[in-house]
N, C-alpha and C positions, 0 to 999 in steps of 0.2 A: 496866703499859705494855708495848706491843709494840715491839720494836726490829728494825730492818732495816739492811742496808748498801745504800747508793745504787747502783743500776744505771744507769750513764750510757749512754744510747742513742746520743746524738750530741753533738758539740761543734762549734759554729759560731763563725767569727770568728778573729782580730780583723777588724773591718769598716773599710773606708776612711773616714776622716773622723770616726771615733767612737773616741776614746781610752779612754773609760770607758763601762760600762753601768750605768745606775741602775735606774729602775723598768722593769717588764715587764708587758704585758697581752696578751690574746688577743681578737680581735673575731669569732671563729668561722671566719675564713679566714686571717688574718695575725697574726703575733706582732709587736707594737710594743715598742720599747725606747727609753728616754730616754738621751741621750748628752750632756747639758749644754746645747747650744744648738739641738737639734732632736730630733724624734721620728722614728724609723726603723722601717719595716715590712719584715719578711722572710717568705718562705715557710717554714712550720714544718717541712715535710718535706725541703726541700733546703737551707735556710739562705740562699738567695739573696735579696739586697735587692730589694724591689719598689716601695718608695715612701719618701718622707721629707717632713716638715713642719718649717718653721722656727719653732719654738716653744721658749721657755725651758723646760728639762726637767732639773731637777737631782736629782730623787728619784723617789718612787713614781708609778705610772701605773695607771689603771683604765679599764674600759669598761663602760658601763651598757646596752649594746644599741644605742645611737644615738650617743653622744658619748664622747670620751676625757676623763678627768679627769687632770690632770697637776700635780704639786707643783712650784712654782717659787718659791724663796726662802720668803717668809712667806705665800704664797697657794696655793690650789688653783684651777687654771684649768679651765673647761669648754670643750673644744675641738671644733670641727667637723672630723671626720676626713677630710672631702673637701677642705676648703679651708685648714685650719690656723687659721681665724679663732677668736679667743678670744671666746666668747659671754657668759661671766660669770665672776666670781671670788668666792671666799669665803675668809675667813681660815683659815690652817692652824695647828695647835698647834706650839709650838716643837720643833725637833729632829725633824721628820717624816722618816720613812724610807719604808716601804712603803705601798701604797694598794690597796684592793680595793673592788668594788661587790657588794652582796648585800642582799636583803630591803629594797630601796628606800633603803638608806643607804650612805654611804661608811665604810670601815673603814681607819683610818690607824695605822701603826706609829710608835711613838715610841722611837727607838733607845736613847738613854742611860737613859731612865726605865723601859725594859723593859715597855712597856704597848702595848695596842691600844685605840684609841678608836672608838666608833661615832659618826659625825657626821651631823647633818642636812645633806643636800646643798644645801639652799636657803640656809641661814644659816651653816653651819660650827659650830653649837652642838654641844657634846659631850653626847651622850645617855646614854652610860655608858662605863665603862672596864674593861678586863680586864688583870690583872697577869700577867706572865710572870716567870720567874726567870733569863732570859737576854736579852741585847740583841736587840731585834726589828728585822729588816730588812724583807724582803718579806712581804706578807700576801696570802692568797688563800682563796677558799671553793671546796670541791668538794661541790656540792649543799648539804647541811646541815652539812658538816664545815668547821671553821675551822682553817687551817694557817698557820704563819709560819716564816720562815727566820731563821737566826742567823748572825752574823759576829762572833766574839769569840775571838781567838786562832786557833790552827791546827785545832781540832777543832770542826766546825760541823755543823749538822743542819737538816733540814726536819721540823717537828713539828706534829702535830695536837693541838690543845688543846680542852678543854671550853669552849664559849663562855660558860658561866655561871660556872664556877669558875676557869678558867685551868689546871686540872690537865692534865698531858701524857698523852695517850692513845696516841700512836704517835710513834716517832722514826726518821727515816731519816738515818743517819750518812753525811756526805760524806767522800770521801777526805781524808786528813790534808793540811792546808795550803790546802784549797779552801773559800773563804767564798762566801756568796750575798748579792748586793745586792738585785735585784728577784726576785720570785717570782710565777708565775702557773700556773694549771692549764688544760688544755683541756677540763676537765669530765669527762674519761673516763679516760685511761690515762697521761697525761704531765704532768710539771711542767716549766716553762721557768724556768731559773735564771740570772740575771745574774751575771757574774763580776767586777764592779767594774773595777779598773784593768787586769785581764788583757785586757779588751776582748772576752771570749768569752761566748757564751751556751750553756749546757749543757741538754740534755734528759734528764730523769731519769724512770725508770719509776715510776708510781704503784704502791704495794705492794698486791698482792692478798691 
């Protein structure tokens, strides 16, 4: 396993009207984060708010290239990012945390169970499960690499795991006391990390 210390490039927030940050996703231009009763979009380079949608948003957030998927209580909502309209819902596994889109599937973290599930986005059926040995919060893919964040005590990390075995391949250690709620990548050089009750969003360099 390769180990790195997190290089925090930027720290944004807290944001007006957003007491907590839950899920985080990136639509190619804007970073969206869930804050309980709405989705908020910011410019990834400046951290300035640029949009918001009134949508229940209590946990993970994902973008499939056209729509936002948002965990709300026991459901995953499919949301039109232009209007905020909920177009469809599917059931979510109990205790959902992070959410990502890759390979035509949704990938959902299950916090207490330390698992990541691959879901059918039409039905919510669990197609397969991957076990981790730490609590899973945010989930993201960087090309063919599966990454998840942890929030368990004061020593937390962003970790790349083997999508077949769950073995940890790389670990990026966050500074002591900083946990991660939502996690997203821009697909290139940055991770966007939700800071939970701190109300902050941190930008962490992808390790070369």
